[in-house]
Residue, then its C-alpha position, 0 to 999 in steps of 0.5 A: m500500500a502506498e504510504g501517502n499518509s505516513e508520519g510527516s507526509h500527506p495525500d496530495g491536496w490535504p487537508g482540503q475542507l472540513w465537513l461533518e456527516g453524523r458525528t464524523v469529520v470528513h475531509l473534502l477535496e478543495e475542488q469539491e463544492r461544499p455539499t448541501h444538506m439533504p441533497r438529491g440524486p447523484a453528484k458530479r464526481t470530482g476525482p478519487g477523493f469524491l464524497n457523494p453527500a446524497m449517500a449520507p442517509a444510507r450510511t446513517r442507516s448502516v450505522l443503526l443496522l450494525n449497532d442493532a446487530l451488536e445491541h440485540d445479538w441477532l447476528v452472533n452470540e453475545d460478546k462474540s466479535i463481528r468481522v466487517l468489511d467495506a469492500l469499496c470504502a473509497t475515502g472511508v466515511r462509512i468505516r469511520r462512522w462505524r468507529n465513531e458513532i456506534p457506542s463504546q461498549s460495542q466497539n471492541r467487538l468490531r473487527i473492521t476492514a477497509n478495502d479499496l484499490d485506489a491508493f489516493a482514496l485509501n490514503w485519504a481515508r487513512q489520513s482522515h482516520s489518523t487526524h480524527p481518531p475514534h473516541q476511544t482507543i481500539e485495543h484488539e489487533p487485526e485478525d489473520d486471514r487465510y493468507g496472513k498479513t500482506s504488504n497491502q495491509v495497514f492496521e491503525n487504531g481499529l481499522d484494517f486498511r487493505q488495497m486490493d481488488a474488492r472481489i479478492a478482499m471479500l474472499e480472504t476471510g469469512y466475514q459476518w458483514i460485507d458492505l458493497d457500494p460500487f459505482g453503478s451495478p453490483v452484479q460483477f461483485l455479487d458472487a464474491a460477496l456471497q462466497g465471502l460471508s460466513r455461514t450466517g452474515v449480513l450483506e448490504i448492497t447499493a446499486t446506482d444503475t436505477a435506469a436498468l433496475t426501473g426499466s428505463s433502460a430495457s436493454s441494460q435491465a435484460r442484460r444485467y438482471g434478466a428482467k423486464g420492467i414497466v416504468d410507472v408508479y411502481a418502478h421504484d418498488d420494482a427496482v428494489r424487488l428486482l435487486l433482491a431477486t438477483v441477490a436471492t437467486s445468486a445466493a441460492r446457487l451457493d446453497k444460501t438463503v436470503i432474509p431481507l432486513l431493510a430494502l429501500f429506493d432512496g433518491h438515486h439508488v437502491r439499497v438492500s440489507c439482507l441476512i444471508k444464511t447457509s441452508r440447502e433446504k431453504a435455498s431450494q425454496v427460493g422460487e416461492n418468493i420470485g414472481w411477477r407484478i402484473r398490472e390489472d383492471d380491478v386492482p393496481y397490481r397482483f403478484v403471480q408466480h408463473p405469468t401467462p404470455e398475456q400477463v407478461k406484456r403488462g407485467s414486470g419481473p421476475m422479482w422478489t415478491g416476499p417481505l422487504w423488511n424485518k419487523e423487529v429490526a426496522e421497528r428499532m430504526t427510529v428518529e430517536k435512535a438516529l439522533e442518539l447515535c449520530q448527532p454530535s453533542s454541543k461539547e463535541l461541536e465546540s471542539l470540532r469548531r476549534s479544530g477548524l470546522e465551520w459549522s453554523d447554527d443553520d448547519v446544526e439544524y439542517s444536519t439534524r433534519e437530515l438524520k431524521r430524514s434518514v429513518r423517517y417513516i421506517s419504524d411506522a411501516a415496519d410491520l406492514m413491510s415485513r408481511e403481505h401488503l398493498l402498495l399505493n401511490l397517492d397521486a394514482l388514487p383519484k382516478w381509481a376512486g373517481v374523485g377530482g383530487a387526492p386527500k392528504l396522505e396522513k388523513l387517509i392513513v388515519s381514516l384507515v387505522e381508525s377503521g381497524y386496518a394497518a396503514a403507513r407512509l413509506p419512505d420514498i420521494e413519491p407519496l407512497m402508502v402501504t396498507d393491509a386494507p382491501f383495495e375497494t376499502v381504500l377507495e371508499h376511504v379516499r372518496n369519504t376523505t376527499n368529500s369531507t375536505k370540501 
């Protein structure tokens, strides 16, 4: 590994400008514009040290999810360590947030490996970690992998930095947690990620090729995912389910089964987090959760396992048709938990300002809103998203109900809940609602709610 941040030496362009994501100081290249809070969509890449601020909510949820596994011991037994790999860590924001924001009592259970093939980005990550170390000294040493320590490995205060191809890095050790966040599609890395997991592990995957996943680029969708899509109000949900189906079928070929923990479409990317277990029996049952979404005349859609040729013409798939979230885990991803783990205290902010961070009261307010947005609506929708549900776009309901305009989403949800059904808003840029009410019942409530506001 290049020694670009050894003592007395820094990466080119260091220190750049300071930014704060969660409770973690980030060094941006000078040529990258100061990010806006809560940005949408992909940002313009400025080089290997580029940070996409639109991915901050996904990184916040990653902190919460890894902390939840440690706090509630659903991945490994109590007091056992978790081997974690960020296979494409770039400038190391996610790995540093894991070290800085997960509570100190859990830190020594984490064995974190940070890998990237780009020497500049990796040295920038190492220098950031050295300049702004975690709040406590990490006492453990790096664990030996099957090949032993190599010249591509540097261990610094709880982070094991490696410079190699991500596919090789994922296969070197049996990890309990792998984060895979490539530029574009993750398909070329997927088999290596699944093989690199222990018998039980978590795989978090980001895909930014949303044109392929939603069906906007039909040729890319067919080539990468072996699917066809319809670009309509269900395109975002289709994209999530298509990526999950790809993961599930790839896992089944390796005698592994997939249990979704949290799967979302967030702005310009799809992010799925899955518990992966080795089980030939359950892997053989993968087809039970794979099917097609067929658009219908009497209801917005139905899932079918084996569509007819006529249904295929008005369908999208094959895709995952099972639950998208884990109820218990998602219910704990609350605004309160996000602020508890990821919001800096006044004392921390004062210390950071003295070290050069320019962070106004407006920045404090905006960053707090961003943390809240990262998990907004998740706990409320956890129950429905972990079982069979009906997904509805508010803007499409007036046409179905024969009314002139849509009611307020919150008012419609309250009306359904008061009638004994479950209903919740789904986190998405579109006004989406999930419910277990029959579709005709929803339309009745749309009509009643709309008329009551006139």
